[in-house]
C-alpha positions in Angstrom: -3.2 4.1 -7.7 -6.1 5.2 -5.5 -7.0 5.8 -1.9 -10.6 6.0 -0.8 -12.2 6.7 2.6 -14.1 3.8 4.1 -17.7 3.9 5.1 -16.8 4.2 8.8 -14.9 7.4 8.3 -17.4 8.8 5.9 -20.2 8.2 8.3 -18.3 9.7 11.2 -16.9 12.7 9.2 -13.3 11.6 9.9 -10.3 11.9 7.7 -8.9 9.0 5.7 -6.1 7.5 7.7 -4.4 5.9 4.7 -1.8 7.6 2.6 0.2 6.9 -0.6 3.1 8.5 -2.5 4.5 7.4 -5.8 7.4 9.0 -7.7 9.3 8.3 -10.9 13.1 8.3 -10.8 14.0 8.8 -14.4 17.8 8.3 -14.3 17.4 4.7 -13.0 14.0 4.0 -14.5 12.5 3.2 -11.1 9.1 3.7 -9.6 9.5 4.5 -5.9 6.4 4.1 -3.7 5.2 4.2 -0.1 1.8 3.1 1.3 0.8 3.7 4.9 -2.2 2.9 7.1 -2.6 5.0 10.2 -3.5 3.0 13.3 -7.2 3.6 14.1 -6.6 4.2 17.8 -4.0 7.0 17.2 -5.9 10.3 17.0 -3.5 11.9 14.4 -2.5 8.7 12.5 -3.6 10.3 9.2 -0.8 12.8 9.8 1.6 10.0 10.7 0.8 8.1 7.5 1.3 11.2 5.4 4.7 12.0 7.0 5.9 8.4 6.7 5.1 8.2 3.0 6.6 11.5 2.1 9.7 10.9 4.1 10.3 7.4 2.8 9.9 8.3 -0.8 12.1 11.4 -0.5 14.8 9.3 1.2 14.8 6.6 -1.4 14.9 9.1 -4.2 17.9 10.7 -2.5 19.7 7.4 -2.2 19.1 6.7 -5.9 20.5 10.1 -6.8 23.6 9.2 -4.7 24.1 6.2 -7.0 23.8 3.6 -4.2 23.8 0.0 -5.6 21.2 -1.0 -3.0 18.7 1.0 -1.0 19.6 1.2 2.7 16.1 0.4 4.0 17.0 0.8 7.6 18.0 4.4 6.9 14.7 4.9 5.1 12.5 3.4 7.8 14.4 5.1 10.6 14.0 8.5 8.8 10.3 8.0 8.5 10.0 7.1 12.2 12.2 10.1 13.1 9.8 12.5 11.4 6.9 11.2 13.4 8.9 11.8 16.7 10.0 15.3 15.5 6.3 16.1 15.0 5.9 15.8 18.8 9.2 17.3 19.9 9.3 20.1 17.3 12.9 19.4 16.5 14.2 18.9 20.1 15.9 15.7 21.3 13.1 13.4 22.3 12.5 12.1 25.8 11.1 8.7 26.5 7.7 10.2 27.3 7.7 12.1 23.9 8.6 8.9 22.0 5.6 7.2 23.8 3.4 10.2 22.9 4.4 9.9 19.2 3.6 6.2 19.2 0.2 6.9 20.8 -0.6 9.9 18.6 0.8 9.2 15.1 1.3 5.4 14.8 1.2 4.1 11.2 2.1 1.1 9.1 4.4 1.5 6.1 5.3 -0.4 3.0 7.9 1.2 0.8 10.0 0.0 -2.1 11.3 0.3 -5.6 10.1 -1.4 -8.8 12.0 -1.6 -12.1 11.8 -3.4 -15.4 14.3 -6.1 -16.1 16.1 -6.5 -19.5 13.4 -9.0 -20.6 10.5 -6.8 -19.6 9.5 -8.2 -16.2 9.0 -6.4 -12.9 11.8 -6.5 -10.4 10.7 -5.4 -6.9 12.6 -4.5 -3.8 10.5 -3.6 -0.7 10.3 -3.5 3.1 7.3 -3.2 5.5 6.5 -2.3 9.1 3.0 -3.4 10.2 0.2 -5.3 8.4 -0.1 -3.4 5.1 0.7 -5.8 2.4 2.1 -6.6 -1.1 0.9 -9.2 -3.5 1.7 -10.5 -7.0 -1.3 -11.1 -9.2 -0.5 -13.8 -11.8 -2.9 -15.9 -13.8 -5.8 -14.7 -11.7 -4.2 -15.8 -8.4 -3.0 -13.5 -5.6 0.4 -14.5 -4.2 1.2 -12.7 -0.8 4.7 -11.2 -0.8 4.8 -9.4 2.6 2.6 -7.9 5.3 -0.8 -9.1 6.3 -2.3 -10.0 9.7 -0.7 -12.8 11.7 -2.7 -15.9 12.4 -2.8 -17.1 16.1 -2.5 -20.7 17.1 -6.4 -20.8 17.5 -6.8 -19.9 13.9 -8.0 -16.3 14.6 -6.2 -13.4 12.9 -4.6 -11.0 15.3 -5.6 -7.3 15.1 -2.4 -6.2 16.9 -0.2 -4.0 14.7 3.5 -3.2 14.9 3.7 0.4 13.7 6.0 3.4 13.3 7.6 5.3 15.0 8.6 1.9 16.5 11.4 0.6 14.3 12.0 -3.2 14.0 15.5 -4.3 15.2 16.2 -5.9 11.8 15.2 -4.2 8.6 16.1 -5.8 5.2 14.6 -5.3 1.8 13.2 -8.3 0.0 13.8 -8.9 -3.8 11.2 -10.4 -6.1 11.4 -10.9 -9.9 7.9 -11.4 -11.4 6.9 -13.7 -14.2 6.3 -11.9 -17.5 2.6 -11.2 -16.9 2.9 -10.6 -13.1 1.2 -7.5 -11.6 2.5 -5.8 -8.4 -0.1 -4.8 -5.8 0.6 -2.8 -2.7 -2.3 -2.1 -0.4 -3.6 -1.4 3.1 -5.7 -3.9 5.1 -8.8 -2.1 3.9 -8.0 -3.9 0.6 -6.2 -7.0 2.0 -8.9 -8.0 4.5 -11.9 -8.3 2.1 -9.5 -9.8 -0.5 -8.5 -12.7 1.9 -6.8 -15.4 0.0 -8.2 -14.1 -3.3 -10.6 -17.0 -3.9 -13.9 -15.3 -2.9 -16.2 -13.0 -4.6 -14.1 -9.9 -4.0 -11.0 -11.7 -5.3 -12.9 -12.6 -8.5 -13.6 -9.0 -9.2 -10.1 -7.8 -8.3 -8.4 -10.5 -10.4 -10.6 -9.7 -13.4 -10.1 -5.9 -13.2 -6.5 -5.8 -12.1 -5.3 -8.5 -14.4 -4.7 -5.8 -17.1 -4.1 -2.0 -17.0 -7.2 0.1 -16.4 -9.1 1.8 -19.2 -9.3 5.2 -17.5 -7.6 7.0 -14.6 -10.4 6.6 -12.1 -10.9 2.9 -12.6 -8.9 1.8 -9.6 -10.7 4.3 -7.3 -14.1 3.0 -8.6 -12.9 -0.6 -8.1 -11.9 0.0 -4.5 -15.1 1.9 -3.7 -17.3 -1.1 -3.1 -19.7 -1.9 -0.2 -19.6 -5.1 1.8 -20.9 -5.7 5.3 -18.2 -5.4 8.1 -15.5 -4.2 5.6 -15.7 -0.4 6.2 -12.0 0.6 6.5 -10.2 3.0 4.3 -8.8 1.3 1.1 -5.5 2.2 -0.7 -4.0 0.3 -3.6 -1.1 0.8 -5.9 -1.0 -1.5 -9.0 2.0 -1.7 -11.3 2.0 -3.5 -14.7 5.0 -4.1 -17.0 5.2 -1.4 -19.7 4.7 -3.9 -22.5 1.2 -4.6 -21.2 -0.1 -1.0 -21.4 -1.8 -1.6 -24.8 -4.1 -4.1 -23.1 -6.1 -1.4 -21.4 -8.5 -0.8 -24.3 -10.4 2.3 -25.1 -11.5 4.8 -22.4 -15.1 4.5 -21.3 -15.4 0.8 -22.3 -18.0 -1.0 -20.3 -17.0 -3.2 -17.5 -18.2 -6.8 -17.5 -17.4 -8.5 -14.2 -17.3 -12.3 -14.0 -20.6 -13.8 -13.1 -19.3 -15.1 -9.7 -18.6 -11.5 -8.6 -22.1 -10.1 -9.4 -23.4 -7.7 -6.9 -20.1 -7.3 -4.9 -18.8 -4.0 -6.2 -20.5 -0.8 -6.9 -18.8 2.4 -8.0 -19.9 5.4 -5.9 -17.8 8.3 -7.3 -14.6 10.0 -6.5 -12.1 9.1 -3.9 -12.0 11.0 -0.7 
């Protein structure tokens, strides 16, 4: 996983508004994750994103410890939203004005879920989302959207309007996916999803090539996300999960990268995440 600050926030000296938390629940063999993208118009959305991720993962881990057969996603999302409101009220019962203040100050998207390995070695994913951060399955060099993303209007233009915590959707249900044997799970903010598009362009070629197998070194995902392309200057956060049996495909550390010819000149590593 990696989370990098986009060019706009680097130039302006502003904090990264994305956040990510990943945990391993050993008793159930589960990877628990949360990815959040603070809404740009909210002055403290980076705080909201951090609170939402930490609260969501902590609640899912607690439910797994309790031995629940299914995660109560409404409880998890509501808990994350509650923490954002409590940030404003400092523990007191919120008024309507304080709820509105929390929405204006701390608004953030959230994708949270659990991924396990099935008996035959495939990924099994259960997740839920609020807002436009997304999830994809990468399989045979194609990106298959699972959830999230921007909505397309009737005129063919994608809407920039975002539903975000602490607003809680009236209906919250987790969605299950069982991947093919070679499928890779990707969870990312729109800083990754927007330049990716439908995955058929130059960015998609690089991402499919590099994420189609486990990385050779820990910083590989951060370097991959840290590309420059005009108009795409948002923070980028990405979690990638491969089935355990594919870990030996990563190769030796420090091996050179050979991007597909169609992707030449798109991506350039610029150093550490920030």
